N, CA and C atoms of all chains as a GROMACS GRO file, in nm:
protein
  516
    1MET      N    1  -2.685   0.617  -0.829
    1MET     CA    2  -2.709   0.515  -0.725
    1MET      C    3  -2.596   0.412  -0.721
    2GLU      N    4  -2.555   0.363  -0.840
    2GLU     CA    5  -2.442   0.269  -0.844
    2GLU      C    6  -2.318   0.333  -0.783
    3THR      N    7  -2.298   0.462  -0.813
    3THR     CA    8  -2.178   0.530  -0.763
    3THR      C    9  -2.178   0.536  -0.611
    4ILE      N   10  -2.297   0.565  -0.553
    4ILE     CA   11  -2.307   0.570  -0.407
    4ILE      C   12  -2.276   0.433  -0.346
    5ILE      N   13  -2.341   0.328  -0.400
    5ILE     CA   14  -2.318   0.191  -0.351
    5ILE      C   15  -2.170   0.155  -0.367
    6GLY      N   16  -2.113   0.184  -0.483
    6GLY     CA   17  -1.973   0.152  -0.509
    6GLY      C   18  -1.879   0.226  -0.414
    7THR      N   19  -1.910   0.353  -0.388
    7THR     CA   20  -1.826   0.432  -0.298
    7THR      C   21  -1.830   0.376  -0.155
    8ILE      N   22  -1.953   0.347  -0.107
    8ILE     CA   23  -1.965   0.290   0.028
    8ILE      C   24  -1.893   0.154   0.035
    9ALA      N   25  -1.914   0.071  -0.068
    9ALA     CA   26  -1.849  -0.060  -0.072
    9ALA      C   27  -1.697  -0.044  -0.068
   10GLY      N   28  -1.645   0.050  -0.146
   10GLY     CA   29  -1.502   0.074  -0.151
   10GLY      C   30  -1.446   0.120  -0.017
   11ILE      N   31  -1.519   0.212   0.047
   11ILE     CA   32  -1.475   0.261   0.178
   11ILE      C   33  -1.473   0.146   0.279
   12LEU      N   34  -1.580   0.065   0.279
   12LEU     CA   35  -1.589  -0.047   0.375
   12LEU      C   36  -1.476  -0.147   0.356
   13THR      N   37  -1.452  -0.189   0.231
   13THR     CA   38  -1.346  -0.288   0.210
   13THR      C   39  -1.208  -0.226   0.238
   14SER      N   40  -1.193  -0.097   0.212
   14SER     CA   41  -1.064  -0.032   0.239
   14SER      C   42  -1.033  -0.022   0.388
   15ILE      N   43  -1.135   0.012   0.468
   15ILE     CA   44  -1.109   0.031   0.611
   15ILE      C   45  -1.123  -0.099   0.690
   16SER      N   46  -1.159  -0.210   0.623
   16SER     CA   47  -1.192  -0.333   0.696
   16SER      C   48  -1.077  -0.386   0.782
   17MET      N   49  -0.952  -0.363   0.740
   17MET     CA   50  -0.840  -0.416   0.817
   17MET      C   51  -0.802  -0.327   0.936
   18LEU      N   52  -0.862  -0.207   0.943
   18LEU     CA   53  -0.829  -0.116   1.052
   18LEU      C   54  -0.862  -0.174   1.190
   19PRO      N   55  -0.982  -0.233   1.211
   19PRO     CA   56  -1.013  -0.290   1.342
   19PRO      C   57  -0.912  -0.398   1.382
   20GLN      N   58  -0.867  -0.477   1.281
   20GLN     CA   59  -0.769  -0.582   1.310
   20GLN      C   60  -0.635  -0.522   1.351
   21LEU      N   61  -0.594  -0.417   1.280
   21LEU     CA   62  -0.468  -0.350   1.313
   21LEU      C   63  -0.474  -0.291   1.454
   22ILE      N   64  -0.585  -0.224   1.486
   22ILE     CA   65  -0.602  -0.163   1.618
   22ILE      C   66  -0.595  -0.270   1.727
   23LYS      N   67  -0.660  -0.385   1.701
   23LYS     CA   68  -0.661  -0.494   1.798
   23LYS      C   69  -0.518  -0.547   1.822
   24VAL      N   70  -0.443  -0.563   1.714
   24VAL     CA   71  -0.305  -0.613   1.725
   24VAL      C   72  -0.217  -0.514   1.801
   25VAL      N   73  -0.229  -0.384   1.768
   25VAL     CA   74  -0.149  -0.282   1.834
   25VAL      C   75  -0.180  -0.279   1.984
   26ARG      N   76  -0.308  -0.293   2.018
   26ARG     CA   77  -0.350  -0.291   2.158
   26ARG      C   78  -0.305  -0.415   2.235
   27GLU      N   79  -0.331  -0.532   2.176
   27GLU     CA   80  -0.313  -0.657   2.252
   27GLU      C   81  -0.177  -0.722   2.231
   28LYS      N   82  -0.104  -0.674   2.129
   28LYS     CA   83   0.030  -0.726   2.102
   28LYS      C   84   0.032  -0.877   2.085
   29GLU      N   85  -0.076  -0.933   2.031
   29GLU     CA   86  -0.079  -1.078   2.008
   29GLU      C   87  -0.130  -1.108   1.868
   30VAL      N   88  -0.059  -1.196   1.797
   30VAL     CA   89  -0.095  -1.225   1.658
   30VAL      C   90  -0.104  -1.375   1.631
   31GLU      N   91  -0.108  -1.452   1.739
   31GLU     CA   92  -0.097  -1.598   1.725
   31GLU      C   93  -0.202  -1.658   1.631
   32ASN      N   94  -0.326  -1.610   1.638
   32ASN     CA   95  -0.432  -1.669   1.557
   32ASN      C   96  -0.447  -1.602   1.420
   33LEU      N   97  -0.359  -1.505   1.393
   33LEU     CA   98  -0.365  -1.437   1.264
   33LEU      C   99  -0.288  -1.517   1.159
   34SER      N  100  -0.338  -1.516   1.034
   34SER     CA  101  -0.270  -1.584   0.926
   34SER      C  102  -0.183  -1.485   0.848
   35TRP      N  103  -0.050  -1.507   0.846
   35TRP     CA  104   0.037  -1.416   0.770
   35TRP      C  105   0.011  -1.434   0.621
   36GLY      N  106  -0.035  -1.554   0.581
   36GLY     CA  107  -0.069  -1.578   0.441
   36GLY      C  108  -0.179  -1.483   0.396
   37MET      N  109  -0.278  -1.464   0.483
   37MET     CA  110  -0.387  -1.371   0.454
   37MET      C  111  -0.332  -1.231   0.430
   38ILE      N  112  -0.245  -1.185   0.520
   38ILE     CA  113  -0.191  -1.049   0.508
   38ILE      C  114  -0.108  -1.034   0.380
   39VAL      N  115  -0.023  -1.133   0.352
   39VAL     CA  116   0.066  -1.125   0.234
   39VAL      C  117  -0.015  -1.128   0.104
   40VAL      N  118  -0.112  -1.220   0.094
   40VAL     CA  119  -0.194  -1.229  -0.028
   40VAL      C  120  -0.274  -1.099  -0.048
   41LEU      N  121  -0.332  -1.049   0.063
   41LEU     CA  122  -0.410  -0.926   0.055
   41LEU      C  123  -0.321  -0.808   0.015
   42LEU      N  124  -0.202  -0.801   0.075
   42LEU     CA  125  -0.108  -0.693   0.045
   42LEU      C  126  -0.068  -0.697  -0.103
   43SER      N  127  -0.040  -0.818  -0.156
   43SER     CA  128  -0.008  -0.831  -0.299
   43SER      C  129  -0.125  -0.785  -0.384
   44GLY      N  130  -0.247  -0.827  -0.345
   44GLY     CA  131  -0.367  -0.792  -0.420
   44GLY      C  132  -0.391  -0.642  -0.426
   45VAL      N  133  -0.390  -0.576  -0.310
   45VAL     CA  134  -0.419  -0.432  -0.309
   45VAL      C  135  -0.306  -0.353  -0.375
   46SER      N  136  -0.182  -0.403  -0.367
   46SER     CA  137  -0.071  -0.336  -0.437
   46SER      C  138  -0.094  -0.340  -0.587
   47LEU      N  139  -0.137  -0.457  -0.637
   47LEU     CA  140  -0.167  -0.468  -0.780
   47LEU      C  141  -0.285  -0.379  -0.820
   48TRP      N  142  -0.381  -0.362  -0.728
   48TRP     CA  143  -0.493  -0.271  -0.756
   48TRP      C  144  -0.443  -0.127  -0.773
   49VAL      N  145  -0.342  -0.089  -0.695
   49VAL     CA  146  -0.284   0.045  -0.710
   49VAL      C  147  -0.222   0.059  -0.849
   50VAL      N  148  -0.144  -0.046  -0.891
   50VAL     CA  149  -0.083  -0.047  -1.025
   50VAL      C  150  -0.192  -0.033  -1.132
   51TYR      N  151  -0.299  -0.112  -1.115
   51TYR     CA  152  -0.413  -0.109  -1.207
   51TYR      C  153  -0.473   0.032  -1.213
   52GLY      N  154  -0.492   0.092  -1.096
   52GLY     CA  155  -0.550   0.226  -1.088
   52GLY      C  156  -0.463   0.329  -1.158
   53VAL      N  157  -0.330   0.317  -1.141
   53VAL     CA  158  -0.237   0.411  -1.207
   53VAL      C  159  -0.245   0.394  -1.358
   54MET      N  160  -0.248   0.265  -1.403
   54MET     CA  161  -0.256   0.237  -1.547
   54MET      C  162  -0.383   0.292  -1.610
   55LYS      N  163  -0.495   0.276  -1.539
   55LYS     CA  164  -0.624   0.323  -1.591
   55LYS      C  165  -0.650   0.469  -1.553
   56ASN      N  166  -0.558   0.526  -1.474
   56ASN     CA  167  -0.573   0.664  -1.428
   56ASN      C  168  -0.704   0.685  -1.353
   57GLU      N  169  -0.736   0.592  -1.263
   57GLU     CA  170  -0.860   0.604  -1.184
   57GLU      C  171  -0.825   0.633  -1.038
   58LEU      N  172  -0.841   0.758  -1.002
   58LEU     CA  173  -0.798   0.806  -0.871
   58LEU      C  174  -0.865   0.732  -0.753
   59PRO      N  175  -0.997   0.705  -0.758
   59PRO     CA  176  -1.060   0.637  -0.643
   59PRO      C  177  -0.996   0.500  -0.616
   60ILE      N  178  -0.963   0.426  -0.724
   60ILE     CA  179  -0.899   0.296  -0.708
   60ILE      C  180  -0.761   0.312  -0.646
   61ILE      N  181  -0.685   0.414  -0.693
   61ILE     CA  182  -0.551   0.439  -0.639
   61ILE      C  183  -0.558   0.473  -0.491
   62VAL      N  184  -0.643   0.571  -0.457
   62VAL     CA  185  -0.650   0.620  -0.319
   62VAL      C  186  -0.693   0.511  -0.221
   63SER      N  187  -0.806   0.441  -0.253
   63SER     CA  188  -0.857   0.343  -0.157
   63SER      C  189  -0.760   0.227  -0.140
   64ASN      N  190  -0.696   0.182  -0.249
   64ASN     CA  191  -0.605   0.069  -0.236
   64ASN      C  192  -0.469   0.108  -0.178
   65ALA      N  193  -0.426   0.231  -0.205
   65ALA     CA  194  -0.302   0.279  -0.142
   65ALA      C  195  -0.321   0.284   0.009
   66PHE      N  196  -0.440   0.324   0.052
   66PHE     CA  197  -0.472   0.323   0.195
   66PHE      C  198  -0.465   0.181   0.251
   67SER      N  199  -0.521   0.084   0.176
   67SER     CA  200  -0.516  -0.056   0.219
   67SER      C  201  -0.373  -0.108   0.225
   68VAL      N  202  -0.290  -0.069   0.128
   68VAL     CA  203  -0.149  -0.109   0.129
   68VAL      C  204  -0.085  -0.063   0.258
   69LEU      N  205  -0.111   0.061   0.295
   69LEU     CA  206  -0.053   0.121   0.416
   69LEU      C  207  -0.096   0.044   0.541
   70VAL      N  208  -0.227   0.018   0.552
   70VAL     CA  209  -0.279  -0.053   0.670
   70VAL      C  210  -0.222  -0.195   0.677
   71ASN      N  211  -0.220  -0.265   0.562
   71ASN     CA  212  -0.175  -0.404   0.562
   71ASN      C  213  -0.024  -0.417   0.581
   72LEU      N  214   0.050  -0.319   0.531
   72LEU     CA  215   0.195  -0.318   0.550
   72LEU      C  216   0.225  -0.299   0.699
   73THR      N  217   0.153  -0.207   0.762
   73THR     CA  218   0.170  -0.184   0.906
   73THR      C  219   0.134  -0.311   0.983
   74LEU      N  220   0.024  -0.376   0.941
   74LEU     CA  221  -0.020  -0.499   1.008
   74LEU      C  222   0.086  -0.608   0.995
   75LEU      N  223   0.147  -0.618   0.877
   75LEU     CA  224   0.250  -0.720   0.852
   75LEU      C  225   0.374  -0.694   0.939
   76ILE      N  226   0.413  -0.567   0.951
   76ILE     CA  227   0.528  -0.531   1.035
   76ILE      C  228   0.500  -0.569   1.181
   77TYR      N  229   0.380  -0.533   1.230
   77TYR     CA  230   0.342  -0.569   1.366
   77TYR      C  231   0.334  -0.720   1.383
   78TYR      N  232   0.287  -0.788   1.278
   78TYR     CA  233   0.276  -0.934   1.284
   78TYR      C  234   0.412  -0.995   1.316
   79PHE      N  235   0.515  -0.956   1.240
   79PHE     CA  236   0.647  -1.015   1.260
   79PHE      C  237   0.712  -0.967   1.388
   80LYS      N  238   0.678  -0.845   1.428
   80LYS     CA  239   0.728  -0.792   1.555
   80LYS      C  240   0.678  -0.878   1.672
   81TYR      N  241   0.549  -0.905   1.676
   81TYR     CA  242   0.491  -0.977   1.789
   81TYR      C  243   0.503  -1.127   1.775
   82LYS      N  244   0.517  -1.175   1.652
   82LYS     CA  245   0.535  -1.318   1.629
   82LYS      C  246   0.667  -1.362   1.692
   83ASP      N  247   0.772  -1.282   1.672
   83ASP     CA  248   0.903  -1.312   1.730
   83ASP      C  249   0.896  -1.312   1.882
   84LYS      N  250   0.822  -1.218   1.935
   84LYS     CA  251   0.809  -1.203   2.080
   84LYS      C  252   0.755  -1.329   2.146
   85ASN      N  253   0.655  -1.391   2.079
   85ASN     CA  254   0.590  -1.509   2.139
   85ASN      C  255   0.662  -1.639   2.107
   86ALA      N  256   0.760  -1.634   2.016
   86ALA     CA  257   0.824  -1.758   1.972
   86ALA      C  258   0.916  -1.816   2.081
   87MET      N  259  -0.319  -0.547  -2.102
   87MET     CA  260  -0.229  -0.548  -1.987
   87MET      C  261  -0.302  -0.508  -1.857
   88GLU      N  262  -0.379  -0.397  -1.865
   88GLU     CA  263  -0.457  -0.356  -1.747
   88GLU      C  264  -0.549  -0.468  -1.702
   89THR      N  265  -0.608  -0.536  -1.803
   89THR     CA  266  -0.704  -0.643  -1.770
   89THR      C  267  -0.636  -0.757  -1.695
   90ILE      N  268  -0.514  -0.792  -1.740
   90ILE     CA  269  -0.440  -0.900  -1.673
   90ILE      C  270  -0.409  -0.861  -1.529
   91ILE      N  271  -0.353  -0.740  -1.511
   91ILE     CA  272  -0.320  -0.690  -1.376
   91ILE      C  273  -0.446  -0.687  -1.289
   92GLY      N  274  -0.556  -0.634  -1.345
   92GLY     CA  275  -0.682  -0.624  -1.271
   92GLY      C  276  -0.735  -0.761  -1.232
   93THR      N  277  -0.722  -0.857  -1.324
   93THR     CA  278  -0.772  -0.992  -1.295
   93THR      C  279  -0.691  -1.058  -1.184
   94ILE      N  280  -0.557  -1.047  -1.194
   94ILE     CA  281  -0.471  -1.105  -1.089
   94ILE      C  282  -0.500  -1.036  -0.955
   95ALA      N  283  -0.511  -0.903  -0.957
   95ALA     CA  284  -0.540  -0.828  -0.835
   95ALA      C  285  -0.672  -0.874  -0.774
   96GLY      N  286  -0.773  -0.891  -0.859
   96GLY     CA  287  -0.905  -0.934  -0.812
   96GLY      C  288  -0.901  -1.073  -0.751
   97ILE      N  289  -0.830  -1.164  -0.817
   97ILE     CA  290  -0.818  -1.301  -0.764
   97ILE      C  291  -0.748  -1.299  -0.628
   98LEU      N  292  -0.638  -1.224  -0.619
   98LEU     CA  293  -0.562  -1.218  -0.494
   98LEU      C  294  -0.646  -1.162  -0.379
   99THR      N  295  -0.714  -1.048  -0.402
   99THR     CA  296  -0.794  -0.992  -0.293
   99THR      C  297  -0.913  -1.082  -0.259
  100SER      N  298  -0.966  -1.154  -0.360
  100SER     CA  299  -1.080  -1.242  -0.333
  100SER      C  300  -1.040  -1.363  -0.248
  101ILE      N  301  -0.922  -1.421  -0.278
  101ILE     CA  302  -0.883  -1.543  -0.206
  101ILE      C  303  -0.806  -1.512  -0.077
  102SER      N  304  -0.781  -1.382  -0.049
  102SER     CA  305  -0.692  -1.348   0.062
  102SER      C  306  -0.741  -1.400   0.197
  103MET      N  307  -0.872  -1.411   0.216
  103MET     CA  308  -0.921  -1.456   0.346
  103MET      C  309  -0.919  -1.609   0.361
  104LEU      N  310  -0.892  -1.680   0.252
  104LEU     CA  311  -0.889  -1.826   0.258
  104LEU      C  312  -0.784  -1.880   0.356
  105PRO      N  313  -0.657  -1.830   0.352
  105PRO     CA  314  -0.559  -1.881   0.448
  105PRO      C  315  -0.604  -1.860   0.593
  106GLN      N  316  -0.671  -1.744   0.617
  106GLN     CA  317  -0.719  -1.717   0.753
  106GLN      C  318  -0.828  -1.816   0.794
  107LEU      N  319  -0.920  -1.843   0.701
  107LEU     CA  320  -1.028  -1.938   0.728
  107LEU      C  321  -0.972  -2.078   0.755
  108ILE      N  322  -0.875  -2.120   0.672
  108ILE     CA  323  -0.814  -2.252   0.690
  108ILE      C  324  -0.746  -2.262   0.827
  109LYS      N  325  -0.676  -2.153   0.865
  109LYS     CA  326  -0.608  -2.151   0.994
  109LYS      C  327  -0.707  -2.165   1.110
  110VAL      N  328  -0.820  -2.092   1.100
  110VAL     CA  329  -0.921  -2.097   1.206
  110VAL      C  330  -0.984  -2.236   1.214
  111VAL      N  331  -1.015  -2.295   1.098
  111VAL     CA  332  -1.078  -2.428   1.096
  111VAL      C  333  -0.983  -2.532   1.158
  112ARG      N  334  -0.853  -2.519   1.126
  112ARG     CA  335  -0.753  -2.613   1.178
  112ARG      C  336  -0.729  -2.596   1.326
  113GLU      N  337  -0.709  -2.470   1.370
  113GLU     CA  338  -0.661  -2.447   1.507
  113GLU      C  339  -0.773  -2.418   1.606
  114LYS      N  340  -0.894  -2.392   1.553
  114LYS     CA  341  -1.011  -2.369   1.638
  114LYS      C  342  -0.988  -2.257   1.741
  115GLU      N  343  -0.907  -2.157   1.703
  115GLU     CA  344  -0.883  -2.045   1.793
  115GLU      C  345  -0.897  -1.912   1.719
  116VAL      N  346  -0.972  -1.819   1.779
  116VAL     CA  347  -0.998  -1.693   1.710
  116VAL      C  348  -0.970  -1.572   1.799
  117GLU      N  349  -0.901  -1.598   1.910
  117GLU     CA  350  -0.883  -1.495   2.012
  117GLU      C  351  -0.823  -1.365   1.959
  118ASN      N  352  -0.724  -1.375   1.869
  118ASN     CA  353  -0.657  -1.254   1.821
  118ASN      C  354  -0.722  -1.197   1.695
  119LEU      N  355  -0.832  -1.259   1.652
  119LEU     CA  356  -0.902  -1.209   1.534
  119LEU      C  357  -0.999  -1.098   1.573
  120SER      N  358  -1.013  -0.999   1.485
  120SER     CA  359  -1.106  -0.890   1.509
  120SER      C  360  -1.239  -0.919   1.437
  121TRP      N  361  -1.349  -0.931   1.515
  121TRP     CA  362  -1.478  -0.955   1.449
  121TRP      C  363  -1.522  -0.829   1.373
  122GLY      N  364  -1.473  -0.712   1.417
  122GLY     CA  365  -1.502  -0.588   1.345
  122GLY      C  366  -1.449  -0.595   1.203
  123MET      N  367  -1.328  -0.649   1.190
  123MET     CA  368  -1.268  -0.666   1.057
  123MET      C  369  -1.357  -0.753   0.970
  124ILE      N  370  -1.401  -0.867   1.023
  124ILE     CA  371  -1.484  -0.959   0.944
  124ILE      C  372  -1.617  -0.895   0.905
  125VAL      N  373  -1.681  -0.826   1.001
  125VAL     CA  374  -1.814  -0.767   0.975
  125VAL      C  375  -1.804  -0.653   0.872
  126VAL      N  376  -1.703  -0.564   0.888
  126VAL     CA  377  -1.688  -0.452   0.795
  126VAL      C  378  -1.657  -0.505   0.654
  127LEU      N  379  -1.567  -0.606   0.648
  127LEU     CA  380  -1.530  -0.664   0.519
  127LEU      C  381  -1.650  -0.733   0.454
  128LEU      N  382  -1.726  -0.806   0.535
  128LEU     CA  383  -1.845  -0.876   0.485
  128LEU      C  384  -1.947  -0.776   0.429
  129SER      N  385  -1.967  -0.665   0.501
  129SER     CA  386  -2.059  -0.561   0.452
  129SER      C  387  -2.007  -0.504   0.321
  130GLY      N  388  -1.875  -0.478   0.316
  130GLY     CA  389  -1.815  -0.419   0.196
  130GLY      C  390  -1.830  -0.508   0.074
  131VAL      N  391  -1.791  -0.636   0.087
  131VAL     CA  392  -1.798  -0.724  -0.031
  131VAL      C  393  -1.944  -0.754  -0.070
  132SER      N  394  -2.035  -0.754   0.028
  132SER     CA  395  -2.177  -0.772  -0.005
  132SER      C  396  -2.226  -0.656  -0.091
  133LEU      N  397  -2.185  -0.534  -0.053
  133LEU     CA  398  -2.224  -0.416  -0.132
  133LEU      C  399  -2.160  -0.420  -0.271
  134TRP      N  400  -2.038  -0.476  -0.280
  134TRP     CA  401  -1.975  -0.492  -0.412
  134TRP      C  402  -2.057  -0.586  -0.501
  135VAL      N  403  -2.117  -0.689  -0.441
  135VAL     CA  404  -2.204  -0.779  -0.518
  135VAL      C  405  -2.325  -0.701  -0.572
  136VAL      N  406  -2.386  -0.620  -0.482
  136VAL     CA  407  -2.500  -0.537  -0.523
  136VAL      C  408  -2.460  -0.443  -0.638
  137TYR      N  409  -2.342  -0.381  -0.622
  137TYR     CA  410  -2.288  -0.292  -0.725
  137TYR      C  411  -2.270  -0.366  -0.857
  138GLY      N  412  -2.211  -0.488  -0.848
  138GLY     CA  413  -2.188  -0.568  -0.968
  138GLY      C  414  -2.317  -0.604  -1.039
  139VAL      N  415  -2.420  -0.637  -0.960
  139VAL     CA  416  -2.551  -0.672  -1.018
  139VAL      C  417  -2.610  -0.549  -1.088
  140MET      N  418  -2.600  -0.431  -1.020
  140MET     CA  419  -2.653  -0.307  -1.078
  140MET      C  420  -2.585  -0.272  -1.210
  141LYS      N  421  -2.451  -0.287  -1.213
  141LYS     CA  422  -2.375  -0.252  -1.332
  141LYS      C  423  -2.367  -0.369  -1.431
  142ASN      N  424  -2.423  -0.483  -1.389
  142ASN     CA  425  -2.420  -0.604  -1.471
  142ASN      C  426  -2.277  -0.644  -1.508
  143GLU      N  427  -2.188  -0.642  -1.409
  143GLU     CA  428  -2.048  -0.680  -1.432
  143GLU      C  429  -2.018  -0.812  -1.362
  144LEU      N  430  -2.016  -0.917  -1.441
  144LEU     CA  431  -2.002  -1.052  -1.387
  144LEU      C  432  -1.874  -1.074  -1.305
  145PRO      N  433  -1.755  -1.025  -1.349
  145PRO     CA  434  -1.634  -1.048  -1.268
  145PRO      C  435  -1.647  -0.991  -1.126
  146ILE      N  436  -1.708  -0.873  -1.114
  146ILE     CA  437  -1.728  -0.812  -0.981
  146ILE      C  438  -1.822  -0.898  -0.899
  147ILE      N  439  -1.930  -0.948  -0.962
  147ILE     CA  440  -2.027  -1.031  -0.890
  147ILE      C  441  -1.961  -1.160  -0.842
  148VAL      N  442  -1.892  -1.230  -0.934
  148VAL     CA  443  -1.834  -1.361  -0.901
  148VAL      C  444  -1.729  -1.350  -0.791
  149SER      N  445  -1.631  -1.257  -0.809
  149SER     CA  446  -1.521  -1.249  -0.712
  149SER      C  447  -1.571  -1.207  -0.574
  150ASN      N  448  -1.667  -1.114  -0.570
  150ASN     CA  449  -1.714  -1.068  -0.440
  150ASN      C  450  -1.813  -1.164  -0.377
  151ALA      N  451  -1.888  -1.237  -0.459
  151ALA     CA  452  -1.978  -1.340  -0.404
  151ALA      C  453  -1.893  -1.448  -0.337
  152PHE      N  454  -1.779  -1.478  -0.398
  152PHE     CA  455  -1.686  -1.573  -0.339
  152PHE      C  456  -1.636  -1.522  -0.203
  153SER      N  457  -1.600  -1.393  -0.198
  153SER     CA  458  -1.554  -1.333  -0.073
  153SER      C  459  -1.663  -1.334   0.034
  154VAL      N  460  -1.788  -1.308  -0.007
  154VAL     CA  461  -1.900  -1.313   0.087
  154VAL      C  462  -1.906  -1.451   0.151
  155LEU      N  463  -1.895  -1.554   0.068
  155LEU     CA  464  -1.901  -1.692   0.114
  155LEU      C  465  -1.791  -1.723   0.215
  156VAL      N  466  -1.667  -1.686   0.180
  156VAL     CA  467  -1.552  -1.711   0.268
  156VAL      C  468  -1.567  -1.636   0.400
  157ASN      N  469  -1.606  -1.507   0.391
  157ASN     CA  470  -1.615  -1.426   0.512
  157ASN      C  471  -1.733  -1.464   0.600
  158LEU      N  472  -1.840  -1.509   0.538
  158LEU     CA  473  -1.956  -1.554   0.614
  158LEU      C  474  -1.919  -1.680   0.692
  159THR      N  475  -1.847  -1.771   0.626
  159THR     CA  476  -1.800  -1.893   0.691
  159THR      C  477  -1.707  -1.858   0.806
  160LEU      N  478  -1.616  -1.761   0.781
  160LEU     CA  479  -1.522  -1.718   0.884
  160LEU      C  480  -1.595  -1.660   1.004
  161LEU      N  481  -1.700  -1.582   0.978
  161LEU     CA  482  -1.777  -1.521   1.086
  161LEU      C  483  -1.848  -1.627   1.170
  162ILE      N  484  -1.906  -1.728   1.101
  162ILE     CA  485  -1.973  -1.837   1.172
  162ILE      C  486  -1.873  -1.911   1.262
  163TYR      N  487  -1.756  -1.943   1.208
  163TYR     CA  488  -1.652  -2.010   1.288
  163TYR      C  489  -1.605  -1.920   1.401
  164TYR      N  490  -1.597  -1.789   1.373
  164TYR     CA  491  -1.553  -1.695   1.477
  164TYR      C  492  -1.643  -1.707   1.600
  165PHE      N  493  -1.774  -1.702   1.578
  165PHE     CA  494  -1.865  -1.705   1.692
  165PHE      C  495  -1.872  -1.844   1.754
  166LYS      N  496  -1.850  -1.946   1.673
  166LYS     CA  497  -1.847  -2.083   1.724
  166LYS      C  498  -1.732  -2.100   1.824
  167TYR      N  499  -1.614  -2.057   1.786
  167TYR     CA  500  -1.496  -2.078   1.869
  167TYR      C  501  -1.480  -1.971   1.975
  168LYS      N  502  -1.538  -1.853   1.951
  168LYS     CA  503  -1.533  -1.747   2.051
  168LYS      C  504  -1.608  -1.791   2.176
  169ASP      N  505  -1.724  -1.852   2.157
  169ASP     CA  506  -1.805  -1.902   2.269
  169ASP      C  507  -1.730  -2.008   2.347
  170LYS      N  508  -1.661  -2.094   2.273
  170LYS     CA  509  -1.587  -2.206   2.333
  170LYS      C  510  -1.482  -2.158   2.434
  171ASN      N  511  -1.414  -2.047   2.396
  171ASN     CA  512  -1.304  -1.999   2.480
  171ASN      C  513  -1.351  -1.906   2.591
  172ALA      N  514  -1.475  -1.865   2.585
  172ALA     CA  515  -1.524  -1.763   2.679
  172ALA      C  516  -1.542  -1.821   2.820
   0.00000   0.00000   0.00000
């Protein structure tokens, strides 16, 4: 039971930035987004990947590597559209 | 060493939404924010709290309970300011 709850929780937190990324890609506007949020989150999930590799725990590696990918893409789009509106 | 990395990673991912919340409170604008992101993240961290309680792991409970608080506040502000701009 804990494993099921943990797996669902992990999937939810991993995919949570996807709706935000989709919204940014569609609307090309990032004015109300906080780059601090993206950078802190990106640092955090990157360290989780390191942690997962050290402990050899594949679920931690996979879910956080996915988050790194989504947040890195979001950060690139952030600076792309931030310049546009400046 | 793993514990240090894991602790820093946990703190970073837990506080990551704080800059976003501060920005929203200051600027009172949420137009480019995705409510899907907030709701999915809120569901995820809430389930992490349940998981932490089940496994009796205090660090998981504390860090995710903090995230629940931040994201719940963000969601309340989201709907407050979303209505304003509509």
